[in-house]
FIMIKOL-522150 format. One line per 3 residues: number of its first residue (from 1); their letters; for each residue x, y, z of N, C-alpha, C, O, CB. Coordinates in steps of 0.001 Angstrom, whole numbers, padded with zeros to 6 digits, always signed. Glycine has a CB too. Layout:
BEGIN
NUM = a = X/Y/Z/X/Y/Z/X/Y/Z/X/Y/Z/X/Y/Z ~ ...
! end
This chain:
BEGIN
1 = mpp = -004110/-001281/-011212/-003877/+000119/-011030/-005152/+000854/-010412/-006259/+000657/-010912/-003482/+000735/-012401 ~ -004992/+001660/-009375/-006027/+002405/-008813/-006756/+003234/-009776/-006148/+003629/-010770/-005531/+003198/-007790 ~ -008072/+003567/-009590/-008782/+004473/-010533/-008258/+005947/-010421/-007687/+006320/-009397/-010337/+004432/-010243
4 = kpl = -008450/+006738/-011436/-008065/+008061/-011356/-008777/+008831/-010130/-009958/+008594/-009876/-008371/+008704/-012696 ~ -008091/+009681/-009441/-008603/+010306/-008226/-009823/+011162/-008600/-009845/+011863/-009612/-007492/+011172/-007522 ~ -010811/+011066/-007743/-011972/+011875/-007854/-011821/+013220/-007128/-011615/+013201/-005915/-013141/+011127/-007328
7 = lhr = -011906/+014358/-007771/-011775/+015562/-007059/-012985/+015824/-006184/-014104/+015400/-006471/-011551/+016675/-007996 ~ -012697/+016576/-005051/-013691/+016897/-004023/-014976/+017470/-004689/-016113/+017105/-004389/-013092/+017926/-002988 ~ -014664/+018433/-005651/-015756/+019181/-006199/-016704/+018239/-007037/-017886/+018536/-007213/-015197/+020344/-007070
10 = dnp = -016167/+017155/-007517/-016880/+016307/-008450/-017532/+015074/-007662/-018170/+014196/-008243/-015872/+015810/-009597 ~ -017321/+015096/-006347/-017836/+014046/-005530/-019201/+014415/-004936/-019240/+015243/-004026/-016852/+013721/-004442 ~ -020268/+013872/-005379/-021589/+014221/-004912/-021835/+014059/-003451/-022703/+014724/-002886/-022548/+013448/-005611
13 = sae = -021049/+013143/-002793/-021200/+012800/-001376/-020384/+013673/-000530/-020533/+013636/+000692/-020837/+011385/-001116 ~ -019525/+014461/-001086/-018613/+015323/-000325/-019336/+016631/+000085/-020305/+017057/-000543/-017329/+015643/-001172 ~ -018805/+017252/+001186/-019364/+018469/+001623/-019053/+019605/+000604/-017922/+019664/+000121/-018837/+018797/+003013
16 = plv = -019962/+020467/+000275/-019694/+021545/-000629/-018499/+022435/-000214/-018341/+022788/+000955/-020917/+022370/-000755 ~ -017674/+022780/-001205/-016569/+023711/-000985/-017057/+025095/-000651/-018070/+025538/-001192/-015683/+023770/-002196 ~ -016384/+025771/+000200/-016803/+027076/+000686/-015991/+028155/-000092/-014802/+027993/-000366/-016583/+027194/+002263
19 = gnv = -016691/+029248/-000425/-016085/+030425/-001042/-015462/+030228/-002354/-016112/+029644/-003221/-015108/+030962/-000187 ~ -014217/+030669/-002610/-013583/+030554/-003828/-012741/+029292/-003903/-011998/+029158/-004874/-012788/+031741/-004068 ~ -012792/+028368/-002974/-011956/+027145/-003006/-012450/+026218/-004082/-013634/+025886/-004125/-011964/+026419/-001638
22 = kvt = -011587/+025808/-004923/-011994/+024943/-006053/-011464/+023523/-005824/-012072/+022540/-006249/-011461/+025515/-007422 ~ -010331/+023442/-005150/-009677/+022087/-004864/-009186/+022129/-003403/-008908/+023182/-002831/-008411/+021770/-005894 ~ -009103/+020945/-002859/-008579/+020828/-001407/-007137/+020246/-001442/-006602/+019785/-002451/-009556/+019846/-000482
25 = red = -006591/+020328/-000224/-005213/+019784/-000134/-005178/+018306/-000496/-004219/+017819/-001094/-004643/+019982/+001287 ~ -006202/+017631/-000136/-006328/+016239/-000491/-006313/+016010/-001980/-005690/+015082/-002497/-007568/+015684/+000084 ~ -007076/+016958/-002695/-007073/+016886/-004107/-005593/+016993/-004727/-005223/+016241/-005630/-007985/+018004/-004635
28 = wln = -004857/+017895/-004220/-003514/+018062/-004758/-002679/+016830/-004452/-001874/+016392/-005274/-002846/+019325/-004184 ~ -002881/+016270/-003249/-002113/+015059/-002915/-002539/+013866/-003755/-001692/+013091/-004200/-002271/+014723/-001437 ~ -003803/+013711/-003973/-004301/+012578/-004698/-003892/+012619/-006194/-003540/+011601/-006791/-005810/+012520/-004558
31 = vam = -003957/+013844/-006771/-003531/+013986/-008145/-002020/+013803/-008270/-001517/+013116/-009158/-003949/+015345/-008688 ~ -001362/+014415/-007388/+000188/+014216/-007357/+000530/+012773/-007231/+001456/+012315/-007901/+000871/+014990/-006144 ~ -000189/+011991/-006379/+000112/+010634/-006206/-000195/+009857/-007493/+000543/+008943/-007862/-000648/+010087/-005034
34 = dvl = -001205/+010199/-008120/-001563/+009532/-009366/-000465/+009735/-010442/-000080/+008825/-011176/-002925/+010064/-009877 ~ +000001/+010993/-010473/+001120/+011320/-011390/+002414/+010559/-011034/+003136/+010057/-011895/+001395/+012841/-011361 ~ +002654/+010506/-009741/+003820/+009774/-009257/+003822/+008327/-009689/+004831/+007772/-010124/+003889/+009847/-007767
37 = itd = +002597/+007717/-009543/+002407/+006291/-009891/+002608/+006092/-011396/+003382/+005240/-011833/+000981/+005796/-009465 ~ +001899/+006894/-012161/+001894/+006690/-013611/+003006/+007215/-014397/+003333/+006660/-015446/+000752/+007233/-014139 ~ +003639/+008307/-013933/+004635/+008972/-014746/+005987/+009131/-014070/+006981/+009380/-014752/+004133/+010296/-015142
40 = gve = +006054/+008994/-012757/+007299/+009105/-012016/+007452/+010441/-011364/+006783/+011396/-011759/+008459/+008853/-012908 ~ +008307/+010546/-010377/+008347/+011802/-009532/+008828/+012953/-010391/+008445/+014070/-010040/+009305/+011636/-008263 ~ +009564/+012868/-011403/+010035/+013930/-012193/+008854/+014760/-012835/+008992/+015945/-013139/+010956/+013364/-013253
43 = qvk = +007701/+014065/-013016/+006544/+014717/-013675/+005585/+015275/-012628/+004536/+015787/-013018/+005793/+013710/-014603 ~ +005868/+015214/-011326/+005110/+015706/-010327/+005474/+017237/-010253/+006367/+017620/-009497/+005352/+014912/-009018 ~ +004797/+018065/-011017/+005107/+019476/-011157/+003982/+020314/-010866/+002887/+020000/-011333/+005583/+019786/-012471
46 = vla = +004108/+021366/-010137/+003021/+022177/-009653/+002132/+022721/-010820/+000907/+022621/-010739/+003590/+023334/-008822 ~ +002710/+023273/-011862/+001928/+023826/-012938/+001114/+022755/-013651/-000042/+022983/-014007/+002826/+024534/-013914 ~ +001730/+021558/-013864/+001071/+020514/-014556/-000071/+019981/-013723/-001111/+019610/-014267/+002035/+019429/-014910
49 = lae = +000107/+019933/-012362/-000996/+019485/-011542/-002182/+020453/-011611/-003354/+020080/-011664/-000537/+019317/-010106 ~ -001752/+021808/-011606/-002844/+022803/-011539/-003604/+022710/-012868/-004834/+022771/-012851/-002286/+024292/-011282 ~ -002940/+022568/-014004/-003630/+022467/-015225/-004536/+021289/-015278/-005656/+021401/-015775/-002697/+022424/-016312
52 = rmn = -004106/+020168/-014791/-004906/+018958/-014749/-006182/+019096/-013952/-007196/+018483/-014288/-004105/+017856/-014192 ~ -006143/+019919/-012869/-007346/+020237/-012102/-008058/+021479/-012506/-009108/+021825/-011966/-007014/+020347/-010708 ~ -007463/+022166/-013486/-008067/+023372/-013973/-008276/+024462/-012944/-009338/+025065/-012793/-009330/+023048/-014568
55 = vsr = -007104/+024672/-012211/-007091/+025748/-011193/-005868/+026465/-011387/-005008/+026018/-012144/-007198/+025245/-009749 ~ -005708/+027618/-010720/-004431/+028447/-010783/-003327/+027843/-010023/-003511/+027158/-009016/-004648/+029852/-010245 ~ -002222/+028099/-010505/-001012/+027562/-009720/-000903/+028165/-008401/-000357/+027531/-007498/+000305/+027810/-010447
58 = ssf = -001377/+029348/-008202/-001296/+030044/-006889/-002034/+029283/-005799/-001643/+029372/-004635/-001877/+031467/-006997 ~ -003084/+028539/-006126/-003897/+027893/-005144/-003067/+026768/-004430/-003378/+026344/-003317/-005182/+027322/-005817 ~ -001973/+026308/-005159/-001148/+025332/-004558/-000603/+025832/-003240/-000588/+025088/-002259/-000051/+024950/-005480
61 = ywy = -000161/+027053/-003195/+000504/+027660/-002107/-000397/+027973/-000860/+000065/+028437/+000183/+001126/+028890/-002604 ~ -001669/+027690/-001048/-002565/+027685/+000154/-002295/+026465/+001075/-002499/+026464/+002289/-004072/+027673/-000298 ~ -001828/+025461/+000373/-001681/+024169/+001175/-000237/+023746/+001355/+000057/+023023/+002308/-002441/+023004/+000481
64 = fks = +000697/+024164/+000476/+002046/+023647/+000490/+002985/+024824/+000334/+002675/+025779/-000379/+002266/+022586/-000626 ~ +004156/+024762/+001008/+005143/+025738/+000959/+005904/+025700/-000386/+006340/+026728/-000904/+006058/+025562/+002113 ~ +006038/+024540/-000898/+006894/+024321/-002107/+006677/+022952/-002766/+005988/+022112/-002186/+008379/+024454/-001727
67 = rqd = +007215/+022707/-003905/+007036/+021385/-004474/+007719/+020365/-003552/+007213/+019247/-003454/+007614/+021315/-005928 ~ +008848/+020677/-002859/+009409/+019741/-002017/+008506/+019381/-000779/+008534/+018276/-000239/+010716/+020251/-001597 ~ +007712/+020411/-000389/+006820/+020165/+000700/+005699/+019128/+000286/+005284/+018271/+001067/+006201/+021512/+001165
70 = lld = +005268/+019273/-000946/+004337/+018309/-001572/+005031/+016903/-001634/+004456/+015899/-001216/+003910/+018809/-003047 ~ +006218/+016875/-002140/+006804/+015483/-002201/+007033/+014910/-000792/+006916/+013699/-000603/+008176/+015492/-002988 ~ +007344/+015725/+000165/+007477/+015128/+001553/+006103/+014674/+002070/+006034/+013754/+002885/+008108/+016186/+002575
73 = all = +005022/+015294/+001617/+003713/+014901/+002025/+003349/+013582/+001394/+002683/+012747/+002007/+002709/+015959/+001675 ~ +003784/+013401/+000178/+003506/+012126/-000555/+004237/+010991/+000139/+003696/+009893/+000271/+003953/+012216/-002073 ~ +005471/+011245/+000588/+006218/+010176/+001267/+005588/+009849/+002627/+005554/+008693/+003049/+007701/+010586/+001451
76 = ktw = +005065/+010952/+003341/+004410/+010719/+004632/+003193/+009907/+004445/+002951/+008979/+005217/+004060/+012014/+005321 ~ +002372/+010221/+003408/+001166/+009447/+003033/+001522/+007983/+002821/+000876/+007069/+003334/+000514/+010024/+001745 ~ +002546/+007815/+002065/+002968/+006344/+001730/+003343/+005642/+003063/+002956/+004494/+003279/+004285/+006289/+000671
79 = eqt = +004069/+006305/+003923/+004418/+005565/+005112/+003257/+005345/+006026/+003210/+004334/+006728/+005486/+006253/+005839 ~ +002309/+006262/+006044/+001159/+006176/+006965/+000040/+005230/+006423/-000893/+004882/+007146/+000577/+007603/+007204 ~ +000161/+004837/+005163/-000701/+003860/+004592/-000087/+002524/+004490/-000425/+001609/+005241/-001136/+004283/+003302
82 = nta = +000832/+002391/+003552/+001409/+001087/+003269/+002161/+000495/+004427/+001857/-000622/+004846/+002308/+001179/+002109 ~ +003138/+001207/+004964/+003897/+000645/+006073/+003111/+000379/+007270/+003199/-000684/+007886/+004972/+001505/+006430 ~ +002250/+001454/+007643/+001432/+001344/+008782/+000479/+000178/+008735/+000264/-000533/+009716/+000706/+002565/+008961
85 = amv = -000089/+000007/+007545/-001117/-001048/+007344/-000484/-002420/+007554/-001040/-003260/+008262/-001754/-000958/+005906 ~ +000685/-002651/+006940/+001337/-003947/+007070/+001729/-004220/+008533/+001617/-005355/+008996/+002581/-004010/+006161 ~ +002178/-003209/+009250/+002560/-003372/+010635/+001335/-003740/+011407/+001336/-004681/+012201/+003216/-002107/+011202
88 = era = +000269/-002976/+011166/-000946/-003216/+011858/-001512/-004622/+011736/-001888/-005277/+012708/-001915/-002277/+011402 ~ -001547/-005049/+010449/-002032/-006381/+010092/-001136/-007471/+010705/-001612/-008534/+011102/-002089/-006536/+008554 ~ +000125/-007188/+010767/+001096/-008136/+011428/+000796/-008363/+012899/+000946/-009458/+013441/+002534/-007603/+011302
91 = eap = +000357/-007250/+013529/+000041/-007206/+014972/-001356/-007665/+015275/-001703/-007857/+016440/+000223/-005815/+015507 ~ -002178/-007849/+014244/-003597/-008216/+014486/-003677/-009649/+015127/-002866/-010506/+014776/-004424/-008168/+013108 ~ -004609/-009909/+016028/-004791/-011235/+016691/-005186/-012259/+015665/-005872/-011953/+014689/-005868/-011174/+017819
94 = aea = -004731/-013526/+015901/-005171/-014645/+015140/-004936/-015886/+016059/-004031/-015903/+016894/-004398/-014742/+013739 ~ -005745/-016858/+015873/-005601/-018090/+016687/-004345/-018870/+016248/-003737/-019529/+017092/-006884/-019002/+016551 ~ -003936/-018828/+014989/-002842/-019606/+014560/-002079/-018758/+013569/-002629/-017793/+013037/-003294/-020948/+013965
97 = itg = -000760/-019108/+013291/+000059/-018509/+012440/-000520/-018362/+010971/-000271/-017372/+010282/+001277/-019236/+012478 ~ -001276/-019373/+010557/-001912/-019334/+009244/-002892/-018158/+009159/-002927/-017415/+008178/-002641/-020666/+008957 ~ -003663/-018024/+010199/-004513/-016951/+010241/-003859/-015569/+010305/-004414/-014593/+009799/-005355/-017137/+011324
100 = avl = -002699/-015489/+010919/-001901/-014270/+010995/-001403/-013913/+009745/-001422/-012731/+009402/-000813/-014374/+011901 ~ -000905/-014891/+008932/-000442/-014624/+007516/-001566/-014163/+006624/-001382/-013269/+005798/+000187/-015889/+006894 ~ -002769/-014783/+006787/-003940/-014315/+006087/-004278/-012853/+006400/-004747/-012115/+005533/-005105/-015192/+006427
103 = nif = -004039/-012461/+007607/-004218/-010996/+007950/-003254/-010158/+007056/-003659/-009089/+006599/-003909/-010718/+009537 ~ -002071/-010576/+006807/-001146/-009946/+005913/-001680/-009892/+004572/-001591/-008862/+003903/+000131/-010619/+005905 ~ -002270/-011020/+004113/-002880/-011117/+002787/-003994/-010090/+002573/-004305/-009730/+001438/-003429/-012513/+002578
106 = hci = -004571/-009639/+003634/-005577/-008561/+003511/-005018/-007355/+002855/-005727/-006677/+002112/-006124/-008176/+004854 ~ -003736/-007045/+003102/-003035/-005881/+002505/-002973/-006092/+000887/-002976/-005143/+000103/-001500/-005745/+003168 ~ -002922/-007309/+000535/-002787/-007609/-000913/-004174/-007588/-001523/-004329/-007142/-002660/-002084/-009010/-001164
109 = anp = -005167/-008044/-000826/-006525/-008144/-001349/-007233/-006713/-001362/-008091/-006447/-002203/-007350/-009179/-000465 ~ -006858/-005879/-000458/-007570/-004588/-000284/-006665/-003470/-000571/-005829/-003169/+000282/-008135/-004430/+001116 ~ -006743/-002753/-001793/-005825/-001641/-002080/-005947/-000510/-001245/-005039/+000320/-001231/-005968/-001194/-003379
112 = slf = -007049/-000358/-000481/-007120/+000774/+000453/-006251/+000560/+001622/-005891/+001537/+002278/-008518/+001012/+000917 ~ -005874/-000655/+001946/-004983/-000910/+002982/-003512/-000821/+002532/-002667/-000327/+003279/-005285/-002225/+003549 ~ -003213/-001288/+001337/-001851/-001271/+000882/-001908/-000954/-000664/-002414/-001748/-001457/-001115/-002675/+001206
115 = nta = -001383/+000203/-001029/-001390/+000634/-002437/-000137/+000088/-003130/+000920/+000717/-003064/-001449/+002204/-002550 ~ -000228/-000985/-003743/+000957/-001687/-004399/+001585/-000771/-005462/+002811/-000698/-005545/+000506/-003075/-005086 ~ +000841/-000125/-006215/+001345/+000677/-007298/+002138/+001876/-006730/+003158/+002262/-007301/+000181/+001152/-008201
118 = ldf = +001663/+002479/-005582/+002353/+003534/-004860/+003719/+003007/-004404/+004735/+003688/-004547/+001504/+004026/-003644 ~ +003731/+001808/-003865/+004938/+001217/-003341/+005954/+001020/-004399/+007137/+001261/-004158/+004650/-000067/-002683 ~ +005590/+000626/-005475/+006554/+000522/-006685/+007007/+001863/-007139/+008157/+001994/-007558/+005883/-000199/-007908
121 = avr = +006172/+002886/-007085/+006519/+004219/-007498/+007591/+004801/-006538/+008550/+005455/-006946/+005251/+005115/-007538 ~ +007367/+004523/-005266/+008338/+005052/-004280/+009740/+004307/-004485/+010804/+004914/-004364/+007767/+004833/-002756 ~ +009668/+003027/-004787/+010857/+002189/-004993/+011684/+002817/-006236/+012909/+002939/-006243/+010404/+000611/-005278
124 = dwa = +010868/+003171/-007219/+011534/+003722/-008446/+012163/+005115/-008100/+013255/+005452/-008557/+010463/+003865/-009669 ~ +011464/+005858/-007320/+011874/+007192/-006865/+013143/+006997/-006050/+014039/+007834/-006160/+010736/+007914/-006016 ~ +013286/+005940/-005230/+014476/+005712/-004360/+015726/+005521/-005181/+016837/+005747/-004701/+014270/+004483/-003455
127 = rrs = +015546/+005106/-006414/+016751/+004878/-007238/+017385/+006241/-007600/+018541/+006278/-008021/+016390/+004062/-008551 ~ +016662/+007336/-007448/+017088/+008674/-007894/+017421/+009546/-006719/+018026/+010604/-006892/+016009/+009340/-008740 ~ +017038/+009132/-005507/+017155/+009984/-004354/+017687/+009206/-003133/+017096/+008208/-002720/+015805/+010615/-004041
130 = gkv = +018805/+009675/-002566/+019374/+009078/-001456/+018389/+009172/-000176/+018233/+008241/+000615/+020737/+009751/-001206 ~ +017786/+010352/-000090/+016859/+010502/+001017/+015683/+009501/+000939/+015285/+008891/+001931/+016329/+011930/+001044 ~ +015161/+009370/-000270/+014016/+008412/-000340/+014537/+007052/-000141/+013844/+006227/+000454/+013249/+008491/-001685
133 = rsl = +015719/+006746/-000596/+016316/+005380/-000386/+016396/+005061/+001151/+016102/+003963/+001624/+017795/+005302/-001050 ~ +016806/+006087/+001838/+016933/+005908/+003285/+015571/+005607/+003878/+015435/+004737/+004738/+017549/+007163/+003950 ~ +014578/+006321/+003420/+013230/+006205/+004025/+012703/+004792/+003613/+012083/+004125/+004442/+012223/+007412/+003518
136 = ldr = +012924/+004342/+002407/+012463/+003045/+001910/+013258/+001936/+002720/+012617/+000957/+003103/+012705/+002921/+000289 ~ +014519/+002017/+002986/+015208/+001060/+003749/+014634/+000981/+005184/+014464/-000107/+005735/+016674/+001391/+003757 ~ +014351/+002125/+005754/+013720/+002121/+007117/+012311/+001505/+007104/+011908/+000837/+008056/+013633/+003576/+007674
139 = sda = +011595/+001731/+006046/+010188/+001202/+005929/+010302/-000293/+005768/+009638/-001015/+006511/+009380/+001849/+004688 ~ +011099/-000812/+004846/+011322/-002186/+004659/+011730/-002853/+006006/+011197/-003896/+006387/+012380/-002387/+003586 ~ +012689/-002211/+006702/+013052/-002826/+007980/+011945/-002948/+008958/+011819/-003953/+009657/+014116/-002078/+008600
142 = rrv = +011078/-001851/+009016/+009917/-001968/+010003/+008967/-003021/+009566/+008389/-003672/+010437/+009136/-000622/+010153 ~ +008736/-003264/+008267/+007781/-004247/+007855/+008303/-005617/+008166/+007607/-006483/+008697/+007463/-004112/+006391 ~ +009648/-005794/+007789/+010142/-007226/+008088/+010224/-007522/+009578/+009975/-008647/+010010/+011569/-007467/+007469
145 = eal = +010590/-006464/+010397/+010603/-006667/+011879/+009203/-007024/+012339/+009046/-007962/+013121/+011112/-005377/+012639 ~ +008172/-006307/+011882/+006815/-006621/+012257/+006393/-008074/+011880/+005698/-008753/+012636/+005886/-005622/+011603 ~ +006811/-008483/+010767/+006524/-009939/+010353/+007267/-010949/+011201/+006749/-011997/+011585/+006923/-010183/+008858
148 = tqm = +008545/-010569/+011483/+009407/-011377/+012260/+008810/-011565/+013694/+008831/-012667/+014243/+010809/-010744/+012301 ~ +008316/-010532/+014239/+007691/-010576/+015576/+006378/-011360/+015553/+005989/-012007/+016525/+007434/-009146/+016095 ~ +005702/-011270/+014374/+004538/-012094/+014118/+004785/-013539/+014334/+004148/-014225/+015132/+004061/-011890/+012757
151 = fir = +005798/-013983/+013535/+006182/-015389/+013674/+006734/-015786/+014994/+006485/-016925/+015392/+007151/-015723/+012676 ~ +007459/-014980/+015729/+007905/-015206/+017036/+006757/-015476/+017959/+006816/-016408/+018760/+008694/-014075/+017501 ~ +005669/-014655/+017868/+004487/-014887/+018779/+003922/-016181/+018643/+003188/-016576/+019549/+003416/-013924/+018555
154 = ydy = +004160/-016971/+017573/+003625/-018287/+017324/+004752/-019375/+017507/+004734/-020456/+016917/+003009/-018340/+015880 ~ +005762/-018964/+018412/+006724/-019900/+018950/+007740/-020338/+017854/+008384/-021375/+018010/+005985/-021129/+019540 ~ +007888/-019579/+016773/+009106/-019905/+015935/+010366/-019257/+016551/+010345/-018170/+017128/+008918/-019388/+014428
157 = sap = +011440/-020003/+016382/+012737/-019398/+016900/+013035/-018070/+016106/+012547/-017832/+015001/+013993/-020462/+016726 ~ +013870/-017248/+016773/+014178/-015896/+016133/+014791/-016123/+014792/+014345/-015448/+013864/+015162/-015018/+017018 ~ +015778/-016999/+014549/+016312/-017121/+013131/+015317/-017537/+012235/+015219/-016954/+011155/+017433/-018067/+013011
160 = eam = +014495/-018546/+012554/+013436/-019032/+011654/+012386/-018027/+011369/+011911/-017930/+010237/+012794/-020226/+012216 ~ +011999/-017262/+012372/+011001/-016185/+012286/+011519/-015172/+011309/+010800/-014793/+010384/+010716/-015528/+013680 ~ +012724/-014722/+011475/+013267/-013710/+010496/+013341/-014205/+009085/+013034/-013482/+008138/+014650/-013273/+010903
163 = tra = +013754/-015454/+008947/+013809/-016081/+007605/+012477/-016177/+006966/+012318/-015763/+005818/+014402/-017447/+007678 ~ +011490/-016715/+007665/+010122/-016814/+007159/+009523/-015425/+006853/+008769/-015273/+005892/+009241/-017555/+008179 ~ +009864/-014408/+007682/+009322/-013043/+007456/+009939/-012518/+006171/+009244/-011856/+005400/+009633/-012064/+008679
166 = kvl = +011194/-012779/+005909/+011835/-012222/+004697/+011289/-012925/+003507/+011031/-012308/+002474/+013377/-012354/+004736 ~ +011103/-014245/+003636/+010474/-015014/+002465/+009127/-014575/+002090/+008768/-014450/+000919/+010376/-016471/+002767 ~ +008359/-014335/+003155/+006955/-013843/+002904/+007000/-012480/+002316/+006320/-012249/+001316/+006101/-013814/+004208
169 = yym = +007747/-011548/+002854/+007743/-010157/+002413/+008333/-010041/+001006/+007680/-009446/+000148/+008534/-009274/+003401 ~ +009456/-010541/+000731/+010164/-010262/-000526/+009551/-011129/-001584/+009567/-010729/-002748/+011704/-010520/-000411 ~ +008996/-012317/-001268/+008262/-013049/-002281/+007019/-012250/-002710/+006710/-012198/-003900/+007862/-014448/-001753
172 = qlg = +006334/-011657/-001802/+005110/-010905/-002148/+005419/-009651/-003006/+004656/-009302/-003906/+004372/-010482/-000851 ~ +006558/-008983/-002702/+007045/-007881/-003490/+007265/-008307/-004938/+006756/-007658/-005853/+008327/-007335/-002892 ~ +008034/-009412/-005167/+008295/-009871/-006457/+007025/-010403/-007110/+006862/-010215/-008315/+009354/-010898/-006417
175 = ydm = +006153/-011030/-006416/+004912/-011559/-006993/+004108/-010466/-007577/+003609/-010544/-008700/+004095/-012296/-005966 ~ +003985/-009388/-006749/+003137/-008225/-007229/+003768/-007547/-008365/+003074/-007089/-009272/+002893/-007193/-006125 ~ +005174/-007450/-008365/+005835/-006775/-009517/+005620/-007568/-010807/+005524/-006990/-011889/+007367/-006605/-009252
178 = aep = +005547/-008887/-010684/+005420/-009749/-011945/+004020/-009595/-012426/+003816/-009884/-013605/+005750/-011315/-011688 ~ +003001/-009176/-011681/+001603/-009007/-012067/+001056/-010305/-012807/+000581/-010200/-013938/+001469/-007729/-012996 ~ +001121/-011376/-012235/+000654/-012578/-012964/-000840/-012441/-013333/-001631/-011883/-012573/+000881/-013869/-012095
181 = nes = -001186/-012941/-014466/-002612/-012959/-014943/-003279/-014144/-014373/-003280/-015208/-014992/-002725/-012987/-016500 ~ -003889/-014002/-013142/-004453/-015056/-012446/-005910/-014718/-012152/-006229/-013564/-011865/-003669/-015343/-011204 ~ -006796/-015708/-012220/-008168/-015500/-011861/-008335/-015552/-010399/-007487/-016083/-009683/-009046/-016488/-012510
184 = yah = -009452/-014991/-009923/-009819/-014916/-008476/-009822/-016421/-007966/-009233/-016740/-006932/-011317/-014166/-008252 ~ -010508/-017313/-008740/-010642/-018715/-008316/-009271/-019379/-008118/-009039/-020161/-007196/-011462/-019506/-009355 ~ -008370/-019005/-009062/-007021/-019586/-008944/-006319/-019110/-007705/-005703/-019894/-006983/-006182/-019247/-010159
187 = rle = -006411/-017840/-007463/-005712/-017210/-006310/-006219/-017891/-004990/-005432/-018191/-004092/-005983/-015607/-006278 ~ -007517/-018113/-004917/-008070/-018796/-003664/-007629/-020184/-003613/-007313/-020672/-002528/-009615/-018771/-003602 ~ -007577/-020903/-004752/-007216/-022246/-004850/-005750/-022481/-004232/-005463/-023437/-003512/-007307/-022668/-006339
190 = mtp = -004902/-021499/-004609/-003497/-021552/-004309/-003204/-021081/-002803/-002157/-021392/-002235/-002728/-020657/-005348 ~ -004130/-020365/-002245/-003853/-019762/-000890/-003411/-020748/+000100/-002379/-020516/+000729/-005062/-019074/-000341 ~ -004124/-021900/+000325/-003616/-022860/+001321/-002261/-023399/+001065/-001534/-023706/+002010/-004517/-023977/+001427
193 = hyl = -001879/-023530/-000191/-000580/-024042/-000594/+000615/-022963/-000212/+001701/-023297/+000263/-000628/-024347/-002203 ~ +000253/-021744/-000480/+001174/-020659/-000103/+001319/-020555/+001403/+002414/-020291/+001899/+000690/-019322/-000666 ~ +000206/-020763/+002159/+000252/-020716/+003625/+001090/-021938/+004144/+001785/-021788/+005148/-001233/-020729/+004232
196 = kvf = +001049/-023040/+003546/+001835/-024182/+003977/+003338/-023871/+003743/+004179/-024225/+004569/+001391/-025484/+003205 ~ +003659/-023214/+002623/+005013/-022869/+002325/+005571/-021850/+003313/+006687/-021982/+003816/+005105/-022347/+000931 ~ +004733/-020805/+003578/+005207/-019728/+004401/+005269/-020108/+005958/+006099/-019621/+006726/+004283/-018511/+004172
199 = tgq = +004344/-020987/+006306/+004253/-021278/+007767/+004710/-022701/+008195/+005162/-022899/+009323/+002814/-021085/+008212 ~ +004586/-023678/+007278/+004853/-025008/+007551/+003659/-025703/+008139/+003761/-026840/+008600/+005996/-025105/+008423 ~ +002490/-025014/+008131/+001280/-025524/+008748/+000096/-025437/+007809/+000091/-024609/+006897/+000986/-024774/+010020
202 = eps = -000891/-026261/+008010/-002095/-026329/+007138/-003135/-025339/+007826/-003355/-025343/+009037/-002693/-027914/+007008 ~ -003721/-024526/+006949/-004750/-023616/+007462/-006031/-024350/+007634/-006272/-025361/+006975/-004953/-022422/+006542 ~ -006855/-023859/+008507/-008171/-024420/+008726/-009196/-023992/+007650/-009015/-022989/+006960/-008663/-024015/+010096
205 = aae = -010245/-024765/+007538/-011265/-024493/+006611/-011912/-023166/+006959/-012217/-022366/+006075/-012266/-025613/+006582 ~ -012128/-022923/+008296/-012740/-021634/+008634/-011888/-020478/+008316/-012427/-019451/+007904/-013082/-021580/+010050 ~ -010589/-020540/+008467/-009673/-019435/+008128/-009810/-019127/+006622/-009911/-017966/+006224/-008170/-019805/+008496
208 = lde = -009810/-020173/+005808/-009871/-019997/+004367/-011280/-019445/+003927/-011372/-018647/+002994/-009561/-021362/+003662 ~ -012315/-019872/+004594/-013674/-019367/+004263/-013735/-017888/+004658/-014235/-017075/+003881/-014814/-020204/+005016 ~ -013281/-017549/+005743/-013295/-016106/+006152/-012441/-015227/+005233/-012816/-014084/+004971/-012782/-015959/+007606
211 = fav = -011317/-015723/+004743/-010478/-015030/+003759/-011203/-014873/+002425/-011100/-013830/+001780/-009162/-015789/+003551 ~ -011919/-015883/+002020/-012611/-015864/+000840/-013667/-014782/+000771/-013828/-014086/-000232/-013177/-017136/+000632 ~ -014430/-014662/+001962/-015422/-013645/+002081/-014761/-012266/+002054/-015337/-011359/+001453/-016232/-013844/+003353
214 = ftk = -013627/-012051/+002644/-012891/-010799/+002639/-012467/-010395/+001240/-012690/-009274/+000783/-011683/-010905/+003528 ~ -011856/-011346/+000597/-011291/-011038/-000684/-012321/-010749/-001788/-012075/-009976/-002713/-010430/-012150/-001094 ~ -013473/-011398/-001652/-014596/-011200/-002694/-015038/-009770/-002614/-015556/-009256/-003605/-015873/-012181/-002443
217 = khw = -014869/-009085/-001496/-015353/-007742/-001479/-014354/-006765/-002190/-014714/-005656/-002584/-015601/-007316/-000028 ~ -013167/-007210/-002321/-012080/-006281/-002858/-011421/-006624/-004126/-011028/-005741/-004889/-011025/-006166/-001904 ~ -011280/-007939/-004389/-010594/-008249/-005648/-011444/-008017/-006852/-012668/-008147/-006820/-010130/-009656/-005652
220 = dl = -010768/-007669/-007917/-011496/-007497/-009247/-011775/-008779/-009842/-010862/-009373/-010416/-010705/-006670/-010252 ~ -012993/-009300/-009768/-013324/-010657/-010102/-013486/-010745/-011631/-013773/-011819/-012161/-014617/-011116/-009353
! end
């Protein structure tokens, strides 16, 4: 679970706020996102968010037209982070398909690239909203298509590429949802075996070493 959002005014490295401004638009978004993740969309309420940040409710309307405007901004943030990050990593260059899949694993290792908790919160939200369900379906389709094209670039046939893309994507969703209690060492030990299952190929030692360096910076050891 990501840490509680740090308000701009409490961040010593942030630029000082000017005039009577106590919170920023990003503060409203970050706190709303935290509530969405921990308590669900029904609890994303303007007054509750204002009380949490110790500001007046009226300051909300400096940045948003309505609660729905805030909810739409949360969905836009989700698409611009999670979906965009996975598509970008799927399109990143790699010498072999094993390295390409390791690029996808960067999303798992680095929560700033892909916020798993936010993804689950949006999926839960989609059970209550047809609009969000449509957005989620579109996002899932974009992700799977990006993964399919990734496999096609490494000379897999279109049917096999789509199958491997879906196996990779939906297995990872389920894996994250299960939240297995695994050590960092065990995850690294299993990585080459997962790569063999996902790609049918053995990763190189150099690929695994590079991935280990990347994950060590981000995983909670």
